[in-house]
C-alpha positions as CSV (number, residue, x, y, z in Angstrom):
1,X,156.2,100.2,60.3
2,X,152.4,98.8,60.8
3,X,150.4,100.2,63.7
4,X,149.8,98.6,67.2
5,X,146.6,97.0,67.3
6,X,145.1,98.7,70.0
7,X,143.6,95.6,72.4
8,X,140.0,94.5,71.6
9,X,137.7,95.0,74.1
10,X,135.7,91.8,76.0
11,X,132.2,91.6,74.0
12,X,129.6,92.3,75.7
13,X,126.7,91.1,76.5
14,X,123.7,91.6,73.8
15,X,120.0,91.1,73.9
16,X,117.9,90.0,71.2
17,X,117.4,92.9,68.6
18,X,113.8,91.9,68.1
19,X,112.6,95.4,68.8
20,X,111.7,97.3,71.6
21,X,108.7,95.0,73.0
22,X,111.1,92.3,72.3
23,X,114.1,93.8,74.7
24,X,112.0,94.7,77.2
25,X,110.6,91.4,76.8
26,X,113.7,89.7,77.3
27,X,115.3,92.6,79.9
28,X,112.2,91.1,82.0
29,X,112.6,87.6,81.5
30,X,116.6,88.1,82.5
31,X,115.5,90.5,86.3
32,X,112.3,88.0,87.0
33,X,114.2,86.1,89.3
34,X,116.4,88.8,91.2
35,X,115.5,88.6,94.7
36,X,114.8,92.1,96.2
37,X,114.1,92.8,99.6
38,X,110.5,94.5,100.4
39,X,109.7,96.1,103.7
40,X,107.0,98.1,104.8
41,X,107.4,100.5,107.3
42,X,104.4,101.9,110.1
43,X,106.6,104.7,111.1
44,X,110.0,105.8,112.7
45,X,111.0,106.7,116.2
46,X,114.8,107.9,117.2
47,X,115.3,106.7,120.7
48,X,118.9,106.5,123.1
49,X,119.6,103.1,123.3
50,X,119.0,103.7,127.0
51,X,115.9,105.0,126.5
52,X,115.0,101.9,124.5
53,X,116.4,99.6,127.5
54,X,113.5,101.1,129.8
55,X,110.8,101.6,128.1
56,X,111.0,98.2,125.8
57,X,108.6,95.4,127.3
58,X,105.4,93.7,127.0
59,X,102.4,96.0,127.2
60,X,105.2,99.2,126.1
61,X,104.1,101.6,123.9
62,X,106.8,103.3,121.7
63,X,105.4,106.6,119.3
64,X,106.1,107.0,115.9
65,X,106.1,109.9,114.0
66,X,103.5,109.0,111.7
67,X,99.8,109.3,112.6
68,X,97.2,106.7,112.6
69,X,95.6,106.0,109.5
70,X,98.6,107.3,108.0
71,X,99.6,105.1,104.7
72,X,102.4,102.5,105.1
73,X,106.0,103.2,103.4
74,X,107.0,100.3,101.2
75,X,110.3,100.3,100.1
76,X,112.5,97.5,97.9
77,X,115.9,97.5,98.6
78,X,115.2,100.6,101.1
79,X,113.8,102.9,98.5
80,X,110.3,104.0,98.9
81,X,108.2,103.0,95.4
82,X,104.7,102.8,97.1
83,X,102.9,103.9,99.7
84,X,100.1,101.6,101.1
85,X,97.5,100.9,103.6
86,X,97.2,97.4,105.9
87,X,95.2,94.5,104.8
88,X,94.0,91.9,106.7
89,X,92.4,88.8,105.1
90,X,91.6,86.1,107.2
91,X,93.8,85.3,109.4
92,X,97.2,86.2,107.2
93,X,98.1,89.9,106.5
94,X,99.1,92.7,103.9
95,X,99.1,95.7,102.3
96,X,97.3,97.3,99.2
97,X,99.0,99.9,97.0
98,X,97.4,103.1,96.9
99,X,99.7,105.2,95.1
100,X,103.1,104.8,93.5
101,X,105.9,107.1,94.3
102,X,108.6,108.8,91.8
103,X,111.8,107.9,91.4
104,X,113.2,111.3,92.6
105,X,112.1,110.2,96.6
């Protein structure tokens, strides 16, 4: 009696094996079109819904946990990746990256 043949695992997709730089380029190409959510956070605060409803209106000021001029948090898919500053170019606004944040944050 022969040993049963174990079921074979489905084939795993592989990247071209043209060396490390070729693999990185192939991975970059695979990920280039993946959409991500990018957000810039000015600051945070915690309020009860009733307080928010009472305070919210034209001209309302809601204090945040950051000081004026403090770097903004740039988040990708909710994960902090950089600190930035707000900039204005003509009628548009954007951010300038000041520092990248390590993956431990």
